N, C-alpha and C positions, 0 to 999 in steps of 0.2 A: 785406538785403531778404528778406522770406519770403512765398510763395504763399500765400493766404488760401482757406478753404472757400468751395465752389461755393454760388450761391442756386437755387433752383428756381421754377416758374412752373407754373401750372394753368389750365386752360379747360373749360367744361363745354358739351355740347350741339355746341359746332362743335370745338373741338379743345382738348387737354389738356397743359400743360407741368407734369411733375412729376419730382421726383428719384427715380431708381430707386435705392432702398436694398436689398440684398439681405442677409441675416443667415443667416451660417454656423450651422449647429447638429450638424453631421456629426462623426463620429469618425474617426480615422487607423487603419487597420490594415494592416500590411506583410504579405505573403503571399508566398512563393517556390516553390522546388523542395522535396521531401520534407526538413522541417525542423522547427526549433524555434521555438515562437511564444511572446511574453511579453506582457501586457496591463496596463494602468493608467487610470485616470480621468486626463483631462486638460480644461483649462479654456481656449477660446479668446477672444479679444476681435477679434470683429470690424468692421471700420471702413469706411465709405465716405462720403466728405465729413466732415461732423461728427457723424456718427451711430454710436453703440458698441452692440454687443450681446455680450454674455457668455455663452457655450454650455458647458457640460460634457458630457463624454462619454466612452464606454471606446475607450480606442486599443489595438488589438494588432498587434503587430508579428510578422511571420513570414519567416525568411530562413532560409539553409543552416547548419547547425551548424557545420560545417567546410570550408575551401576553402584551395586551392592558392596561393601569391603569383603575382600576376598572372593568374590566373583570373578570368571574367568570370561572376557569378551573376546570376541572375532575383529581382529585389526586388519585390513587391505590395503597394497599399494598399489597403484596402476599408473600407467604412463600416460598423460595427458597429450604428449606430442609425439612426433617419431623418435625410434630408437637412437642408440648410440651408433656412431661409423666406425665401421671396421676397417683395420690397415690395409697393407698390401698382399695380404695372404689371404686365401679363403679358408673360411671354416665349414666341417663338416656338420652334418644334422645332429643336433643335441648335443651341441659341444659346450654352449656357455650356460653357466649356473649363477645366477643373479640373488644377491641378497642385499638387503638395505637395513640401517639401524636408525630407530626412531627413539629420540630422547624422551623421557618420562618423569616428570617433575615429582622429586621425593623418593624415588626408587631406581633401580638398574635400567639401562637401557633395554628396548625390546628390539629383538633382530626378526625382521621378516625374511622368507624364503619362498624359492620357488623351484619345482623340478627343470633342468634342462630340455626344451621341448622346441627349440627354434628350428626351421629348415635349414638346408645348406645355404651358406651365406657368401657371396662371391667377395672377392677383394673390392676394398672401399664401400661395401654396400653397408645397408642398413642393419643393425641387429634389433630383433625383436624381442621385447623383455614382455614376459607373461605376468599375471597378476601376482604379488608377493602377499604372502599371508602369514598371520601369526596369532597367537592368543596371549591377551595381555591379563594377567591376574593383579588386579589393583589392590593394595596394600592398606588402606585405611582410610576413614571417612576426612573429607575434606575437597579439595580441588586440585584435580592433576590436569596439567597441560601436556600437549603431545607436540614433538618438534621433530621436522625430519633433519637426519643427519648423514653421515657417509654413506655411499652407495658401491657396492663390490661386486665386479663381473670376475668370477673364475672360469679359466678356459683349463681344465684336467689334462686333456690330450696334447696340450703344448707347456703343460707345466709354469702356466701363466696366471697372474691374475691383476686385474686394474682397479685401482682406488680411486675413486672419486669424492673430493672431498669440498663440504659445502663452503662457501666463501662469504667472508661478512659475518653479521649475526643473524642467525638463525630466527626466523619467525614462529612463534606457537599459533600453529593453524586448528586446533582444537582443545576445547575445555571440557573436560567431564566432571560432574558433579557426583562424588563418591557417599553414598547414603551408609550409615553403620548398618553391619549385619542384621540378620534376620533377628528380630527381639530387639531392634534399636538400641543395642547395647552400646553404652559410650562411657569414658573415663577422661578425666584431665588432672593434672597437677593445679591446685590452686593457690598453693603457698609453700614456701621454704622457710625453714624455721630460720628466726633473725634475719631476714630478707624482707625488704620492700614487697608489696602485693604485686607489681608487676614483674617481679623476677623469678618466672617458674621455669627457666631454660636450662640452669645449670646448678648442680648441688656437690657437696663435699663430702668425704666420709665422715661421717657422725650427724650429718644434716638429717632432719625429720621433714618428709615429702607428707603434705596435707592433700588428698585425693578427694574427688566429687564424680559421681556419673549416674546414668540413668537407663533404665531397661534390662535390668540384671532380674535373676532369678531369687525372690524373697524365701522360697523354700529350700534353697541349698546354701551350703557355705562357700566362699571363695576357694576356688582350688590352688593355683599356683599362683606365685608372685616370683619373675624372674628379670634378670639383666642380661640384655641379649647384645650382640653385636649390633651395628647400625643396619647391617642387611638381615639381621632377623636370625642369625645362626649362632651358636655356642651359647647357647640359653643357660643360666645358673641361678638358683635362689640362694647361693651360700652367701652371698654378702649382703642381703636384703633381710630386714625382720620386718613383716608386715602386721599390722593391724587393723584389717579391712571387714567392714560387715554391710550388710545388705538389711535395709528397712523394707517393712509391709507394703509400702509404694514401690519397690522394686529400686530404690537410689542407694547408690554406693557411696561411704563414708570411711573416714578413717584416716591413718597413716602408715607410711611406709619409711623405716630408718635404714640410712644407706651405713653400711659396714665398713670399718678399715681396710678390707681386703679389696674394695672396689678399684678396680685399674682406671687412671684418667683416661678421658678421651668420649668419643660421641657414644651413646647407646641407645637402646631401645628397651624399656621399662614394660614388660609384658604380663598381663592380667589375664587369668584364664578361669573359667567356671563352666565346667560341663564343655558342650562344644562352642561356649561364645569365646571370644580371644578379643581383648584390646591391647594395642601396641603403641606407646607414647615416645616418643625423641625426647631423652633426656641426655645433656652431657655431664660427664662425672670431671671436676675439677682436681688439679694436682694443687703442689704447693705453689704459693705465690712466689714467683721469681721476677728479678730485675737483671737487664743486660744494656748496659751503657757503652756508647761507641763515642769517640775513643775513651779508653779507660782513664785517662790523664791529660795533662796539659798546663801550659802556663795561663797567665791572667788573660782573659778573653776568650779561652777555648769554647767554641759551642760542643755541646755534647748530647746524643739522640738517646732518650731512655725508652727501652721497649720493656712492657710488661706482660706477664702471662699468667693464666688462672686466677685473676681477681674476679671479684663478684659482677657477673654480668650485668649490664646497666646500671651500675654505680659509677661514682666519680671519686678521681685519686686526686689527692694535693701532693705535689712533686715539691721535696723540699733538700736544702743540703744542710748538713751537720760539720762542726769544728770537731777538733780531737776532745775535746770534753763534753760532745753530744748536744750542745747548744745551736739553735738555729741561727745560720751565717747566711748572709746575702739577701735579706728581705723574707717577704712570706712565700717566697716560690710560685707556683703555678698550679693550675688543675687541668685534668685531662678525662674525657668520658672512656668507658669500658664498653666494648661492644659486645655483641651477644654471645662470641666465644671466650670472653674474659681477657681479650688482650687490649693494651691502650699504647701509644706512642706519644711522646713529650720531648721539646727540644728545649735547652737552659743554657745557661752560661754560668757555671758554678763559680763562686767568690772565691778570693783570695782566702786561704785557711781553711777551706772545705775539705773532708776526708771521706765523707759519705754521701751517697745520696739515697733518701728514704722517699718511698710513696706510701700513702697512708688511705685508705679507702672511706669515704665521708660517712656511709653508714656503718657504723659497727666499730669503725677505728683500727682494723687489721692492717697491717702494714708489711713491708719487705724492703730491704735496704742492699746496696752493693759499694763497694769501698769506690774512691776517687784519689787519684795520685796527682795532685795538684803541685806546681810547682809557684814560687815566689820570685820577683824581680830581684836582680843580682846575685850574686856566687858565681862558681865557678861551672864548668862545662866540659865533659867529656864526650866528645862525636864519635859516633860510630858510622863510617863511611860503606855502604852497599850499592852495588847496581844489579839490577834485576835484566837478565837477558832470557828473553819470552821465546820460546820454543814455537814455531810455525806449524805447518800442516804436512800430513801425508797424502797426497793426492795424483791424481792418474788423469792426463788426457789422451785423446785419440784423433789423429786425422779423420775428418768427416768422410761420410759416404759408405757404400757398401763393398763388401770383396766379392768379387767377380771369377770364379773358378774359370778354368776352360773346359769347353764344351765335349759333350761325348755321346757318340751314336752305339744303339742298340744293333749289334750285329752276332751275338753268342761269344763274344770274349769281353772279359773284365777289362775295364777302362780306368786310367787313372786322370781323376780330373783336377787340375793344381792350380794354386796361388797362392796369395801371400796376406797375412793381416794387415790392415792399415796402420800406420806408425804408431807406437804408443809412446808416451812417456810418462814416467814415474819420478816425483819429487818428493823427497823424505826429509824435510826442514824440521823435525819435530825437536831435534837435539836432545835424544833418547838412546839408550842402549837396547832398544826392542826389535830394531830389524824389521823386516816385512817380507811378505808372500803375495803373488800375482799367480792365480789358480783358474782353471776354466772349465767348464761343462758345455756339452752341447746337446740338442734336443735330436729327436728323428728327423730325415728330412722327409717331406711329405709335398705330393702336388695336389693341385685342387680336386682329384678323386678322392684323395684318400690314401692313395700308396703310398709306401715308404721304404725307405734307405736307412738301415740302422744307424743311429749314432756312431758304432764302433766301427763303421768303415771309415772314419774320416779320422786320418792322423795329422801329426804337426812335428816340427823340428824347432824348438825354440831358440831364439838368440836374443842375447843381453848385453850389452855395453855399456860403459859411462858416457854420458854426453858429449860431446866434443866441447872442449874448452871449459868443462866443469871439473870442480874435484870432488871425489868420493873419500867417506871416512872408512868406508870397509867394503870388500869385493862383492859383485854381484855375480850371481851362478846361475845358468838357464837351466831349466828343467829337461829330464828326459825326453828323446824323441819316442814317439809312439802313439797309439790308439786314443782317442778321448771317449769320454761315457757321458751318458745322462745322468747318472747318478753319483759317480765318483770324481771329484775334482781333481785335475792333473795341473802340476805346478808348470808355469811361464817361466818365471824369474823368482830367486828368491834373495834376500840378502841375510844373513844369520844373525840373530840377536848375540851381544856381547857379555861374557860373564865379567867385564872389570867395570865396576861402577864409575870410576873414574874416566872412562874412555866415552866414546860417541859412534852411532851409526847413522847411515844416511847419506844423502848426495842426489844430483841428477842424473838420470838413466835413462836409455832407450830401450825398447821391448819389442819383440814382433816375430812372427813365425812364419814358416812355409808350411801350405795345406796341402795335403793330399786327400782325395775323397776317391775311395775304391768304386767305381761302378759296378753292380753286378753284371754277369753276361745275360741275362736276361731279366729285363726290368719295364715296367711301364713307362712310355714316353711322355713328357711334360716337363714343367718348369716346376723343379722343386724347392722348398724352404725349410730351414732350421734356425733356432736361435743358438749363437754362441754367445755363452755368458762370462765375463770374465771379473774376478772378485779381487780386490785390494784390500788386505789388512795386515 
């Protein structure tokens, strides 16, 4: 079940219901301390409800050229060109809260923020965005790249949020050199027991890691050696046995044995001595495993073999064996293992093959999986099947705004009336789930910020089967009554079925008569609100 786009309504003279669509046209700029800057054109697709708007601008990203591991540095994002374009509803001062996400290589993204500081913004006017700032704590020595990503404009007073997604492949606009922390403390895995010298990225339970480093305190012992999540949390030394020492020259040497309880997956190996900490990326491999697709077939069938948790950087030989364990079908083929321990190979198992085996070149470790081959001749039982694929649950609406009847301020409350644009709901999923279509509405506001509460709007729902269409079960209109900005009111529902052999769904028409109660005394002007319908 998927939420569907909102509907909007509009009144003139007395009040206006209109979708607030804000189009972001700004550029992203990161600026920080005395630093380097990089610029490149970027294009964003800004989406609110079902409206899309593409904008191309220049993003300039500025940040320190160098930083020490663990240091927190200032990052700033500024607009190079004019800001986003507002929609058809004016925005009051201090109503737009901008933020932006910056991708940081090797660690979590950075979110930059700014307080709402915009002046009043007329309909279709430009939305200025102030400088966005934040602090980045660099994790470990190396090279870190900063890349602009999503831009978000929140408008809390209307309960709205505009998301602008970067199109295409983002360009890294800044590269920062991260030096070791104070004392130039470094560490690295230089070898793993039984592996080639180039394989230092993945270890198995029971493997012994050889480590080396510089800049450590020769007068103090190593404190803790822990295995953490890739994000640096959940650290524990329970599954490690360290044997590390520091020489008179400050060089780290020794080993760390990975225990049998170490969970497979990406980790960080964290070494601490006093205030000095070094964190290394380390993958823990699980049991070698094979998966073959399809799992069997007749002569000439092509099979795809996927392997997991093999030694990274190694090569595997993929062969087939007969029922007596003898190779059949020739020498097989070889495939490289990637840095995560995975490989993919495609082969045609020979007639008589009952197993597929993958064997590592270095060390000879292997994993196997069965193959259900069939020979020529013989009988055949054929099972007949047909797959009936379900469709989608969708909602469509007649385009345009809803114009309610005008009202005049004369000391008497007035009813401003109208009807929702025609809606169609199609449920062709072929399930027993049923569906519901509900709505909320924001307060009505004019350009000066005066409001008519959302509760003053009421509706009388209408739901029928679309002419000429069949329905698997009945559709029920919601109760007539006031709407709310916080609690959704039902427009139409189709109940789920408790019979697993039945089906719900069909093609339906939906609508509602609208009535806005305009108070006896209210500021004149054109009012706007957002009526949001959600199908699920």
